[in-house]
N, C-alpha and C positions, 0 to 999 in steps of 0.2 A: 441531197447534194451538200457535202461539205466543203462548205467557202472557204476556196482561199484565198491568202492576204492579197488585197487588191490592187498594192502598190508597191515596191520596190524601186530604192535607187542607189546609185554607188558614182562614183567619179571613176573613169575607165585611164584618162590620160589626165595632164595637167587643165586642159583645155573642153573634153568633150564627158558629158555625162549621159550615164544610162539609165532609162526607167523601163521597168519589167511590169507590163501589166496582164495579168491572169485572167482578171474578172472583174467587170464593170459593176462595183456592190453598190446596195440600195436600189429602192424600188424605182424613184425617180432621179438617181445620181447626184441627190444632194450632199449625202455623207461619203461618197467616192470622192465629189467635186474639191472638198474640205482636206481629203487625202492628195489628193492630186497635187496641191497648190501648197499645202506645206512642202513637198517633194523637190518640186520645181524651185521653190525659194531656194532653197536649202542648197541645190544643186547651183542656181545661181552666185549666193554667196561664195560658193567654193569656188566660181571665177566658171563657170558653164556657159561658153560662147558656140559648140556645136553639141547635136540633141542627138540620140538612137534611140528610138523606144521601141522597145520590143514586144511583138505579139504575138508572139507565137506559141501556138495553141491556147489563147486566151478563148474563155470560153462564150464569151459574151455576157451579156448582162442588162445593164440598165440604160438610158439617158447619159449618163457618165460620159459616153462616147464621145459625146457635143461638147463637154468642157476639155476635153485630150485636145481634139480636131481644135479649138478652141487659142488654142495658145501657137498655133501657128502661123495664125494670123491678126492682125492688128484690129481691124474693123468688121465688122457684122456683114458677114457674108452667108449665102444658102449653104446649108451642107446637102440637103435632101430633101424630099417629100414622101408621107405616105398617104395612101388612098384607099380609102373603105370600099368592100364589096358594092354596097350602094352607092356611093360615086363613081365609081369603076365602070360601072352599068349603063347612070344614065350619063356619062360623059362629063368629060373633065377640061380645062387646060392649066395647066401649072401655074402659071404667072397669075392665076386667078387664084390660088388658095393663098387662107390665109398666112402671112408672113410670122412668127412666133421666135423668138431670141428664148433659146435654153434657158430657163428661170436660173437664179444664182443661192435661191433662200427657199426653203416650205412656202413661204408665204404668198411667193412668187408661184409656186406650183399649185397653190390651192385657189391664183385666180387665176390661172391654166384651166385648171379642172373645171370650176365654175361655170368658165365659156363658151366649151367644149362637153358640156352637159347635159344643153339643148342644142346644139346644131353636128352636125358632120363632124366628125374627128378626124379627116383628111386636114393635112397641112404643112406647109414648107416650114421647115426648124431652121434658125437660122446660129448662128454663132455668138460669141458673147460678145465684143468685141473687147477683148483684154488689152490691147493696146501693144507698140512693140518690144518685141520679148530679144533680147541678147543672141538668140542663136537664129534666128528667122534668116533664112535660106541656106540654113546649113545645119538639117532636118534628116538622119534616114528612116524609116521605118522598117523592122524588120518583120516576117509574116510567112505563114510554112502554111499545109493544107489542113492542118489542124484551127487554122486561124479562124475563129466562127463565126455568126451573127455579128453583134455588136462590133465586134474586132471587124470583118468585114466593110462595116458601114465606111469606119474611121480611113480603113485601109484605101477606100473608093475614091472617099473627099482626098485623101492626098496623092494618088493619083491623078485624079481630073485636074486641078488646082494646080500638080506641080509642086503644094507646099514642102514635100519633103518626098525623098527617094525611096523606091519601096524592093526590096532586098531579099530573095528568099525565093521561095515556091509557089504557086498560086493557090489561093483560098478555096475554104469548104463548099461555097456557094450555099448558105443558108440564110436566109437573113428576112424570109416571112415573119409580118408581126406575131404572135400567137398568144394563147390560154390555154390554161388547164381546168376541166372538169373531173371532180371526184366521180364516176359511173357505177361504183361500190365495189365489194368483192377485192379488194384492193387494187384494182386497177385504176388509172386515169386515163381521161382521153385527151390527146393533144391537137391544139386545133389552131393550123393559123387563120388570121382575121383582117391582116389588114397585110400590105404589099410594100415595100420601100423601093424607090428610084433616087437617084443619084441628079439633080437639079438640070441635067442633058438630057435624061426621058432614061440611062442607062439601068436596066436591071440585070441583080447580080446573084438574086435567087438561081440557084440550078449551072450557074459559071460559074462562079467565082472571080476573086480581083489576080488579074497576070500582073506578078512584078517589073518594077522597070528593070532590075540587073537580076538573070535566073541565077541560083547559086544552091546546086543541091546538098545536104548533109552527108559526110560520110560517115557509119554509126562507129565503125572502128577508131577514127581520126578524133570522133567529139570525145568517147570512153578514154581515149588519153588528154583529154584537156583541151584537144584545139580546135574552137568552130569558125567553121569556115567562114559562114554567112556574118558573124560577129566581126569574123577580121576583114569580109570585104566591106562592110559596111565602115569601118575604120577605113581604108583605101579610098572609101567612094568620098569621106570628110577630109582626109587628107588632097 
């Protein structure tokens, strides 16, 4: 895969900032988190107190999505949980799963890896607790049928917590955690290994995330430079 640029940003109006995220780069999201912080800090320095997060066409990627949703709330709260097949077969209660904040450094990642190297990898992932942000309560997230994987996890969190308004079209419905195996002769086996659930047990695999405000795209209008979904997001923020 040719990896796209992870984060781009700009001010749309005097107060509305835009974050465009086509991919959550880096194996554990640390590199993405530093890029995201630089973008958010720049938007805030320019007076951003309303934010549009564009996840349309997002390919998914790493745990960096947890850093993104951490900017939607001040405290550490559950994002969702993953469950291994072994834990699923044995039975579980989500409230009993280990609660793990998204690591902010490589050292934090290494500690988590060491912790779960000797135990089941099912866990409840928490936000980072980044404190109040000037755009809290005024966030729109754009999604469409090509929003995939980690992008859908972010969208589900936003919808469940009502920390952002989802605008656009239903997402793809592809959130199983997976790994790949080289099986020779140029072939790679792609195999799901963990399931992902929101804290209330919602399972997005195969169903996708429905937007709060459904807006279709008109390809002809888009070719003329008129983005109906982005325009509706601006209306919502007003």
